[in-house]
N, C-alpha and C positions, 0 to 999 in steps of 0.2 A: 261385687258387682262394678264392674270398669260403662260406663255409656255407652257404648259401641256393642256390647255385649246384650245392655239393655233392650236395646232396640234390637237386636235379632230375634232374643224371646218373642215384641213383642209384635213383631214379624210375623213371628214364626203360630202364636196363636190363632193373628188376625186370617192368615195364608190357611188356616185349618178352617173357623171360624164359617168363611165365606162358602164353602162346599156345602159343607151342613144347612145354612142358606138356603140354597137355591135348589137340592133335592128335600128339602123341607116345603120345600114352595111347590114344588113339582106333582110333589107329593097331596096337599093337602087338594087338589083340584085335578085329581084323575076322575074323581066321578062324575065333575063339571065335564072333565075332555072326555072319558067316556061317554056319557051323554050327546058333547057336539061333532061325535065321530059317527055315534051310533051302532058304536062296536059292542061283540057281544064277548063274556069272558073269557074264550078261547083265540079273539080275535085280541082283548085285551093282553093276552100273555102273548103273543108276535109282535106287537107292537112294544113291549121291554123289551123283548129280544133284544134287539137294536142297544138298550143301554149294557146288557149282559157281552154282547163282540164288543164295542165301544171299550168297556173297559177291561174286556180279557187283552184285544189288540194294545193298550195303553200301558197294564203292566207286562202285557212283556216284551216291550219292545223300551220300558221306561231304565232299566238299566245301563245296559249299551248306547242310550240315549245322555243319560248322567256321566258314566265314565267318558264320552267325548267330548260336553259340551258346557259342563257342572251342573248341580241342583237349580242353579238359579236360574237359569237359563228355560229348563223342560219345567219348573212351577207356572215361569208367567208366560209358555206354551201352552200349558196347563189350563193353570185358570183361565185362561184369556176362551179358551175350547169351552168351559164350563159355561161363559157366558153366555160366548154368542150360541152351544146348545139351549141354552134357556130361552134365547130370544122365538130360536126356528121352532120349540114346540110348540110358544105360542100364538105362532103365525100360519104350522100346521094345524091346531086345533079350530084357529079362525076359518080359515081355510077350507077345513073338512077335508084334509088330507091325512086318509095313515098315514104312506109315508113319509112326508115332512115330522112328524111328530117323530114316525121310530127313526130316520133322522137326525132329528135334533138328539134325541137321548144319546145315539150313536156318538154323535159329538161332544155329548156333556160327561159321557163315561169314558171316553179316550183321555177329553180333561181331567176327570177323577182319574182313572187307574195309572194315567204315567205321571201327573201332580204328586201325586198321594205318594207313590215312591220314594220319588224326589225331595219331598217336605222329609219323609222319615229321615232320609239322608242328611238334610239341616237340621231336621228336630234332634238326632242322635248327638250330634257334633256342639250342640249346645248346650247339649245335657254332660254331655262329657264335661264343658268349659267351665258349667253351673258346680256341678260335684255334688249333684243329688238328684235322682229322680224325679222330671217330671214331666216322664210322656205319656202319661195317664191322665197330665193336667192339658195337654195339648191336643190328645186325641178327644178329652172335654170341651174343648171350645168347637169342636166339631157339634156336640152335639148340643152344646149352646145354644150354637145357630140353627140346631134343627127345631130345640124348641121354639126361639124366635117365628120363624119363619114356620113351623104352624101354627104360632099361636097367629101373627097377623093371614098367616091359608086360610086359618079358621074366619076369625073375623071378616076377611074379605067374600067368600063363600058366600057366609051365613046374607051379606048385603047383596049377593048377587053381581058383585063386579068382574069385571070382563077382565077373561082371563090374560090375552092378549097381553094388554097394560097390564097387570099385574109381572107376567113373566119378562116383559120387555123394561119393566122398572126395577127389576132384582136383577138384569143383566147389568144395566146401568150401575146401581151398588156398587157391584162384585167390582169390575171394572175399574170404578174409583178410589174403592179400596186399594186394590192392585198395585194401583198407581203412587197410592199414597208408601207402600210399605219394601215393593220388590226392589229397592235402592239396599235396603239393613242386609240384604243376602248377600253373604261373600259371591264372589264370579265360580273360584277355583273352588267351593264343594264337592268331593267328589268325583272330580275332573281325573283322569289318569293318563301319563303319558303316554305317545303313542307305540310307543314300547311296548309299558306295562300291559296293554290293550293286547298285544302278539303274546301276552303269554302263555303258554301251553292251559288247558283249561282241564288240568286232568284234577284235581283239587275241588273246583266245581262239582265237577261229576260224579265224584265220587259222594257228594253230599246227600245224592237220591237213593244212593244204598243205605243208610241211619236211621235203622227200624228208628231210634229214637225221635226222629225226626221227623220222621216220616206217621207216628203216633200224634206228635205236637203238629203235626200238618192234617190231620184229624179232627183236632178238638181246633181250629183253625174252620174248618171247611162247617162243622153242626156250629159251630156259634155265630158263624159271619151269614150263614141260609138264614138264621132266626133273627138275626140283624136286617139280611137285608128282604126276608120275607115281610116282617111290618116294614121298611121300605116301600117296599111294591104293593104288598094290596091289603093293609093294617085297614082303611077308610071303607075301599071296600067289599072286607070282612065285615066290619062292624052295619056296613049298609044292608047288604046282601045277604046276610048270616045271622044278625041280630037285627034286623029293622030300624038300626040307627038312620034320622036322614043326612043329607049327605053332611050338614055341616058339626051334627054331633059327630059325627066318623071321622070328621077332621079335627074334633077338639079328642076323641082317646087318640088319636096321631099324638096328639101332643102331649098329652098326659103318655104315653109313652114315650115321649122324646127326652122329656122332661128326667123320667127314671132315669134314664142310661145316660141324661149329663148329671146329676146325682151319684151315681155310681162311677161314673169313671173322675171326679173329684173327689172323688171319697173314699174311693178304692185303693187307691197306693197304701194309706194308712195297714188296708186290711193284709196289702200283699207280702208289705212289711213285718208285717207281726207274724204272721201265718205262713207266709209264701205260696210259689205261686200255681204252685197244685193246688192247694188247699179250693186257693183264691180264683181258680178256674172250674175245680170240681163243685164249689157254695156252687157259682155261676149257672152252670149247667141244670142242677138242680131247681136251682128255685128257678131260671127257664123255662125248663120242660113242666113245673107248673101252673106256670102262666100259660102256656101251650095250652095243656091238661083245660084245664078251666071255660080257655075258650070254644076248647074242641065240644064238651062236654056238659057244657052248662050250658040250658037256654035261657038266659035269665040280663037283661042289660047290662044293669048294676055292678053283677059277675064279672060279665065281661068286661068292661070299662077298668073294674081295681084289678083282674090278672093283667091288663096291658101292661098295669107299674110291676109284677113279676115281670114279663115279661122283658121289661126297658131294663130291670136291673140283671135279672142271669143273662141279658145280652154283652149289657156293658161295658166289661171288662177282657172279653174274649179276644176280640183281634188285638189288641196293642200286649195284653201281657201273656198272651201265647206268643207273639211274634220276637217281644224278649226275649220267650225261653226260648224262643229258638235260636237267636239270635250267640243261646250263651251253652250251647249245647253241647259246641266242641271247633273249630281250627275254622276258617272262611267263614267268620261272622256275616259277613253283605253276601256270599253265597246262599246261606240260609233262612235268612230273612228273606232272599229272592223266591225262593223256593218255597218256604211257608205263606208269604203275600200271593203263589203264583197258584198254589191249591187251595187258601180261600176263597181266589178270584172264584173258580168250579161254581162255587155255590150259587154267585153273581151269573155266571153263564147257564146253566141248568136251572135253574132254581125259576127263575118267573116263566118261562114256558110249560116246565115239569106242570107247576100249581095253574096255572091256565086250562092245562088237556085236563088233567085231574079234578079242579072246580066247575067245571063244565057238564061234567059227570056223572061227579059226586058232590059236585057241591064247595065253594069255596072251604067249610071251615072242615069236612072231611077231606079235607083234599090235606089239612096243614097233619095230619098223623103224620104225616111223611118228616115233617120236618120235627115232629116229637119223636118222632122214632131214632133221627140223626141227634140230635142232644140228649137223648136216652145214654144214646154206645158213647156219646162225648164222653158222657162221666167217669167208665173204666179202663179210657183212656188219657186221662188228666196228670197218673200219675208219671208219663214221664217231663214234664212240666217241672220236677223237680232239679234244682239248681245243682250242681256237678258235688258242692259240701252236702247236700242232703242226698243225691244217690247212695256215698261214702256213706255215708254216715246208715243210712238205708242198709245196707249189705250185710255185719254183724246180725242185724234183726231178724233178716229170714234166716239166716245159717241158724 
């Protein structure tokens, strides 16, 4: 490995880490923010809708922006928006302004959705140059960031540290990290010439008709919904649904984030040994078990332990299914973009839907919707088999 490539890999790890740090810092303070705003469960769902809208806007725009400007500029803009969004959330909460928090979440989501596509483009290029699988570890650094942020948020919640100071400090850390590593990302990665951008999009349109890819998208939708639901609602589920105090509710989220991290760093070997389809099927089954325990067992110890299963189950869904989507046929970039867009539908519809259901049936019972999606995903996971595995399965079926 050359020194330049080592720096690029380190930069990707850092750039995956800081969004995780930021989102968990926000999530662990959601009970405090909810109390500062005096918002109901349904109102919190609408506030969280800002995150969904921002994320979807970012994911839909990012591909074209990367093609025109390259991955580095999009990552720079996206990570800066994440930092600005975190600061605005804190300011909005301190000012008792629902709209300010929603706008901050929208800016944060815009940076996350836009920057993530560009960052995965750079990550895929680094993986290609390294000649070995590194995408699970890259996403593992995102989860590691969520663990660090969750532990810090839990401690700060316990001592009553001001939300505004907390989130503004996190924004400063993100900007400092960005300034240190962004120069290691080459400017030309992902950029296409003007002539290439004017090429007809027939091949890209064709991927929307591929049933295998659509099934993979369903798996991403379900497991992204499981992951996003925990990011949006897990502390409040523990507080309102299982009677934890705010600090312990944040601690359970930290447990979930730790399980996600372990699953992503350790999952690569499982994928290499058993294949993507088996990994995704196992993930869905484990995640479903965790969700079912949280929903149906009224016991705090069981709920906390179930967060481990929930985190392990959600850990491999996004990176492994995206890899399967890219390997499912021609025009890998278009396939990954489609799969990522389908996955982000979970972030768009999840918060308000669960908020509405939670207002009428309680947050624990609202999770039945997520559980049903994850169980259904089990039956779609065979679509994630590699082309070689699919060919080998043909005679067996005959």
